[in-house]
N, C-alpha and C positions, 0 to 999 in steps of 0.2 A: 201304618208298616208298608213299607213297598214289595210288593209281589216279585220274586224273583222266577225266572225260567229253574225247570227241574236242572240238576248237576250233568252235565257231559256224561255222557256213557261210553263204553269201551268204542263201538261203532265210529264214534266222531276220530278217535286217536287211531284206530285201524284203517280208516280212509285215508290220513294223514300219510302214515307211512306206506301205503300202499304207491302213492303218488310221489312219494320221495323218501329216500334213507334218510335225510337230514332235512325235513320238513319247514324247520324255522332257522337252518343256515348256522346251527351252532358252530359247526366247523369251520366255515366260511367267510363269517362277517367279522370285522373288526369290532363293531358294536356287541356283539357278544362277548369277543375276546376281552375287551376291555371291562365289559360289566363282570365278568368273574374274575378277573383281576382286581377289581374294587371289591366287590364280596368277600376274595378271598384274604385280602387286608384286615377286611373289619372285622374278622374274627379275632378276638381277645386274646386267646389260648395260643401258645405254640402248637400243642399237642392234645389230643381228645382221646380218652379211654374208649368211649362206647356210643357212634355216633348214629343218627338215621337220616336219610335222606327221603322225603316224599315226591315222587314224581322226577324221576331222575332222568328220564329220555335215554337218550344214546350213550350217557355216562360222560358228556366233555368234563362238567365241573364235577363228577364222581370222580375222576380221574387226580383232580387237584385234591379233592377232599380225602382222598384215599391215603396221599402221602402225608399227612398230618392225623391220621386218625389208627388207634390199634386195633381198633374193630368198627367196622361201618357196615350197616346194613343200605341198601339202597331198593328202591322197586319202583316200578312204571307198571301202567295197565296193559301196555301193549308188548305183546309177544318179541316182535321185532323188536323195539328198543331196548326189552330185557337183553335181548340176545347181543344186540350191538355193544351196550353197555357191560356186560359181562368180558366181552374180547377186549373192550378198552382197560379194563381193570384187572386183566388175568395175570399181570405181574406184581398184585398186591394181594398175597393171601389171606388177609385180614377183612376182605371186602366179599360181600354176597351181593348179590343182585336177583331180586325177585320178581315174581309177577304177583301183584297185589292190586286188588280195587279198592278205592278209599275211599270215605273213610270206613267201611263197614270191617276189610281186610287191615286196618292199624295195627301195628305189631304190640303187643300187651304181655308178652311172654319170654320178651327180652334183656329184661334189668331195666334199669333207669338209665337214658341215654342223657349225656352232660351234652350233647350238641344234637339239635333238631334242626333241619334245613328244609324250609319250605320257600322254595325259588320258584316262581312262573306254575303256580299250583293252586293257590287260594282260589282263584276267582273263577276256575272251574267248577266249582260248588255251588250250588243254586239250594233254595230253600232252606231248609235246617240244617241241612249238609257241613255249612262253613262252621256253624256253633259246634258239631259235634266234632268235628274236625279240630278246632281249636282247644274244647274240652279234653281232647285225647291226647293232644300236645302237650296240655299241662299235667295231664294225669302220667306220662311217660317221660318228663323231663326232670331230671333231678334237681334239687335242692342248688340252686348257685349254675345251672347248667344254662347253657348259651342255646338262645334260640335266632336262628337269622331268616328272614323273609326277604325276599327281593320279587317286586313283579312291576312288570311294563303298563306304563300309565295310560296309554292311550285306548279309547274304547274299541273293543272287538265285538260284531254282530252277534256272534256266536256264543260268546261268552256270558254266563248271567249275571256277572258284576266285573267291576273293574277294580284295577288296584289300589286305585286310592280309597275305593270301600272298604276293600279287606285289611288294610293299614288302619285305617279307622277303627274295625273293629277290635285289632291288636291294640290298638291305642286305649280302648274301654278296657281290656284288662291289666292294662297298666293303670288305669285310673283306680281301679278296683283293688291293687295292692298285688296283683298276682303275679304281674311281670313289671320289671325296671329297664326301662330304656337307656341302654348305654352308648348308642352310635345311632345317628340318623343321616344317610346321604341321598340327598332330594335332586333330582335333575326333572328337566322335561319329560323326558322319555321313562324313566323308571324311578322307583324309589325303594331303597334298601334300608333295612333295620336291624340291630341287635339289641334283643332282650335278654337280660336275667332272668331266671325263676328266682324268685323270692326280692328281696332289698339289696341296695346297691352293693355291689363287691369293689373292693379297690380297682384303680385305675390300674391300666398295663404299667405307668411308669412307678406307681407305687408297690405293685406287686414286684418289682424289680428292685427296689429300694432307692429308687433316681430322687423320689421327693418324701 
């Protein structure tokens, strides 16, 4: 088994946001805008009842999710990111943004989520924390619920893992029958997948009576 560095702590993200209010260029880079458009289009349902976004950063994708969710809980470890995301989603009364340190502060008392979003977050978990985060995801995702996972594929020296590794871990859950992969979008730069909790559901066309 490969040893991994520990999970990146809050101090790493505090340094990033101290250097820039948008350290990854979420608001300025076409790469990010296009990735968010692809990710949003992959979601099979028009609307979700109760969603959770882990590691929301400054809330750019959160604002897109909020328009499709009755309730959305988003979180980040950085208070600066939480404040920015809360401001960006202020027009969506069903959206809450909280400061949480994952996986320890994973929400367990919110009822079942029919959508969990893990976008650019799983490779921050080192050691056993990746397995804990995936177990918590399964424990809070409702039967038939949607899991969206999106990650950068290039190595980053500070990160305990890379994107391909975390998606292999997700694939392992599918091999055990705990998740069913519905969509895969693979590019040299990022990998995006949609999984469903449990067995396969009707396709989008089938759900609309087209086939």
